[in-house]
C-alpha positions in Angstrom: 0.0 0.0 0.1 3.0 2.6 0.7 4.5 1.6 -2.8 1.4 2.6 -4.2 0.8 6.0 -2.6 4.4 6.6 -3.5 3.9 6.0 -6.6 1.3 8.5 -6.8 2.8 11.3 -5.2 5.9 10.7 -7.4 3.5 11.0 -10.7 2.0 14.1 -9.2 5.4 15.8 -8.6 6.6 14.7 -12.0 3.6 16.2 -13.3 3.2 19.3 -11.4 7.2 19.6 -13.1 6.5 19.2 -16.5 3.4 21.7 -16.3 5.6 24.5 -14.7 7.9 23.8 -17.3 5.6 23.9 -20.1 4.3 27.2 -18.7 7.4 29.2 -18.2 9.0 27.7 -20.9 10.1 31.3 -22.3 11.5 32.2 -19.3 13.4 29.3 -18.7 14.9 30.0 -22.2 16.8 33.1 -21.7 20.2 33.6 -21.7 22.1 34.1 -18.6 25.4 35.7 -18.3 27.0 35.3 -14.7 29.7 37.7 -13.5 32.2 36.6 -10.3 34.2 39.8 -9.2 36.3 38.1 -6.3 38.5 41.2 -6.0 42.0 39.7 -7.3 40.0 38.6 -10.8 36.6 38.6 -12.5 35.3 35.5 -14.2 32.4 36.2 -16.7 30.5 32.8 -17.9 29.6 32.5 -21.8 25.7 33.1 -22.5 24.0 30.0 -21.0 19.9 29.0 -20.6 18.5 29.5 -17.5 17.1 25.9 -17.6 20.9 24.7 -17.6 21.7 26.9 -14.8 18.8 25.4 -12.5 20.0 21.7 -14.0 23.6 22.5 -12.6 22.0 23.9 -9.1 20.0 20.9 -8.5 22.5 18.4 -9.6 25.2 20.3 -7.3 22.8 20.3 -4.6 21.9 16.3 -5.0 25.6 16.2 -4.6 25.7 18.0 -1.5 23.6 16.3 0.2 24.7 12.7 -1.0 28.4 13.9 0.5 26.9 15.0 3.9 24.6 11.8 4.0 27.8 9.5 3.5 29.3 11.2 6.2 26.3 11.0 8.5 26.1 7.3 7.7 29.5 6.6 8.7 29.1 8.8 12.1 26.1 6.4 12.8 28.1 3.3 12.1 30.4 4.1 14.7 27.5 5.1 16.9 26.0 1.9 16.6 29.3 0.0 16.6 30.0 1.8 20.3 26.8 1.1 21.5 26.8 -2.5 20.3 30.3 -2.8 22.5 28.7 -1.1 25.5 25.7 -3.8 25.3 27.8 -6.6 25.3 29.6 -5.6 28.3 26.3 -4.7 29.8 25.1 -8.3 28.6 28.3 -9.6 30.4 28.0 -8.0 33.6 24.3 -9.2 33.7 25.3 -13.1 33.1 28.2 -12.7 36.0 25.3 -11.3 38.1 23.1 -14.0 37.3 25.5 -16.7 37.6 26.4 -15.7 41.6 24.4 -18.3 44.1 21.5 -16.9 45.9 22.1 -16.5 49.9 20.2 -15.4 52.2 21.8 -13.5 54.7 19.7 -13.7 58.7 19.9 -10.2 59.9 18.1 -8.7 63.2 16.7 -5.6 63.2 18.6 -3.9 65.6 16.5 -1.4 66.6 13.6 -4.0 66.9 16.2 -5.6 69.3 16.7 -2.8 71.7 12.8 -1.8 71.7 12.3 -5.3 73.1 14.7 -5.1 75.6 13.6 -1.6 76.8 9.9 -3.1 77.0 11.0 -6.5 78.8 12.9 -3.5 81.8 
């Protein structure tokens, strides 16, 4: 059921993107010239269609998000490894307590004994 919902949502998003592109084709076809002035040098790109700039920005965003996702995955794997070791140590400690014999010690409550002795006097 979830796959069907994901498929329907994907189709609707693609349809929305197609509609936006068709409605804005003229604006997306205009050419842009990007200029960068860093103080020590300037750079000017050749005329580029706007849709190409949008696609490049989108692809750069995907690349950066994927790169950050890889780092997050490695961090989480390290955390899982650390927690697994900690869990194994706790299990070993728990098993050592399970293997101890159960011994009941008979203790007399000293306050109760003192009260009885005072009542007897």
